[in-house]
Structures are given as structure tokens and as C-alpha cells.
C-alpha positions in Angstrom: 40.9 31.3 -24.5 43.1 34.4 -22.6 46.9 33.4 -22.0 49.5 35.4 -19.5 53.1 35.4 -20.1 55.6 37.0 -17.4 59.0 37.1 -16.9 61.0 38.9 -14.5 64.0 41.7 -15.5 67.0 41.7 -13.8 70.5 43.6 -13.4 68.7 46.9 -14.7 67.4 50.0 -12.8 64.3 51.5 -14.9 63.0 54.6 -14.2 59.4 54.4 -12.9 56.6 53.0 -16.1 53.7 52.9 -14.2 50.2 50.9 -15.1 50.2 48.8 -18.1 53.9 50.1 -19.0 55.5 50.5 -22.2 54.8 48.4 -25.6 57.9 46.7 -26.5 56.8 44.3 -29.2 53.5 43.7 -30.5 52.6 41.5 -27.5 54.9 42.5 -25.0 54.8 45.1 -22.2 57.3 46.3 -19.6 56.2 47.9 -15.9 57.7 48.5 -12.9 54.3 48.6 -11.3 54.0 45.9 -8.9 50.4 46.7 -8.6 50.1 44.8 -12.6 51.4 41.8 -10.9 48.3 41.2 -8.9 46.2 41.2 -11.9 48.4 38.8 -14.2 49.0 36.3 -10.9 45.7 34.6 -9.7 46.3 32.5 -6.5 46.3 29.3 -8.3 49.3 30.5 -10.6 51.0 31.8 -7.4 50.6 28.2 -5.8 52.2 27.0 -9.3 55.2 29.1 -9.7 55.9 29.3 -5.6 56.7 31.8 -2.8 60.2 31.9 -3.8 59.7 33.1 -7.9 56.7 35.1 -6.6 59.2 37.2 -3.9 61.5 37.2 -6.7 59.1 39.0 -9.4 57.8 41.4 -6.6 61.6 42.4 -6.2 62.5 42.7 -9.6 63.5 46.3 -10.8 60.9 45.6 -13.8 58.5 42.9 -15.5 57.7 42.3 -19.0 54.7 40.3 -19.5 51.5 40.1 -22.1 47.9 39.3 -21.8 46.4 37.7 -25.1 43.4 35.7 -26.5 44.9 32.5 -28.4 42.7 29.4 -29.8 41.9 26.6 -27.5 44.3 24.6 -29.7 47.4 26.8 -29.4 50.4 25.1 -28.4 51.8 26.6 -25.1 55.5 25.8 -25.4 55.8 27.4 -28.8 53.9 30.3 -27.2 56.2 30.5 -24.3 59.4 29.8 -26.2 58.4 33.1 -28.6 57.8 34.9 -26.1 61.1 34.5 -24.2 62.8 34.8 -27.8 61.4 38.3 -28.1 62.4 39.0 -24.3 65.8 38.2 -25.0 66.3 40.2 -28.6 64.9 43.1 -26.6 67.9 42.6 -24.2 70.2 42.0 -27.0 68.8 45.4 -28.7 69.4 47.1 -25.8 73.0 46.9 -26.4 72.5 49.2 -29.1 72.0 52.3 -26.6 74.3 50.9 -24.2 76.5 48.6 -22.1 74.1 46.6 -20.1 73.3 43.2 -18.3 69.8 42.8 -18.4 68.5 39.4 -18.4 65.7 37.6 -17.3 65.1 33.6 -15.9 62.0 32.1 -15.9 59.6 33.1 -18.3 56.0 31.9 -17.3 52.7 31.0 -18.9 49.3 30.7 -17.0 46.1 30.1 -18.3 42.7 28.4 -17.8 42.6 24.7 -19.5 39.0 23.9 -19.1 38.6 23.7 -14.9 42.2 23.5 -14.5 45.0 26.3 -14.0 47.8 25.5 -16.5 51.1 27.1 -15.6 54.3 26.5 -17.4 57.7 28.0 -17.2 60.9 28.1 -19.4 64.1 29.6 -19.8 66.9 30.4 -22.5 70.0 29.6 -21.5 71.6 33.1 -22.2 73.5 35.4 -19.5 74.3 38.4 -20.4 76.8 40.5 -19.1 78.5 44.1 -19.1 81.3 44.4 -21.8 84.1 43.6 -19.1 82.1 40.3 -18.1 80.5 42.0 -14.7 76.8 41.8 -14.0 76.2 45.0 -12.3 72.9 47.3 -12.8 72.8 49.9 -15.4 70.2 52.7 -15.1 67.9 53.2 -18.1 65.3 55.8 -18.3 61.9 55.5 -19.9 63.2 57.5 -22.9 66.4 55.6 -23.4 64.0 52.2 -23.4 61.5 53.9 -25.8 64.5 54.8 -28.2 65.7 51.3 -27.8 62.3 49.9 -28.8 62.2 52.1 -32.1 65.1 49.8 -33.2 
């Protein structure tokens, strides 16, 4: 079975990362290419997440996502939770590059379970900020993100 995880990245300005994007872990990619969303989100997924979340994804500076094959009996909650933990860990590592407030809110997992489209969401209640407590956008070049990934 094929599952799709995705979350919006906020409070960061990232240079252009087109196409599938850059790999940030064994299973996750980051991209600024909004055409990727067309491939990730079926009409049933858009119906499930709603127009507000769909628009939020389209206006976000970047998207982190994965598309993977999993066994039919996979544990969806463990999968989405692990994906969100990796996203948050990536934001923690971004601090090694420079002070920033990169963050995500909801993470989504979508897949077809038989004839039914399944969509789940979760979040991790961590809100990142700059060292002074503000949440202003900080610019990261693609090269800086590649260096951060090497950590």
C-alpha cells in the first residue's frame, strides 16, 4: 500500500527547490514547488483536509512530504507520529545553521484502505521561535539547508 505524508513549513523563506525537492531524511523531502501538491493530494484528500488547510499548504513557503510503500497492516498513528518527529528534529537541527523559527502545524497521512480513502492528521505541540522569542521568517538558501542536512 502507498501512503503519503505531508506538512507545511512556516516562518522560513527558502530559495527555490523545484521538483521533488531535496531529501532531508531517509524518507522525507522538502520542496517549494507547489506542483508537487497536485501529485500528492487526491480530490478525496482535499475534501478530508478542507479548503482552509489546502490553501494553507499552497501559501506555505515549503512543504515536507514523503511517499512510501508500507505493508497493508501498518500502524498509521505510529507512521504519522514518526514522520512528524523527524520534521521537528529537522527544525531543531536548523538551529545549528542559524537562529530561526521554522515550524509546522498539522501533519497529514493519506492512503487508500481498500475502496476507502483514509486521511489522518496529527501535530506535535512544540512551537519554535527565534532566540528573542519572536517568530519572524528567516531566509535559508538551498545550500544552507543542504549543509544542515549533513548534520
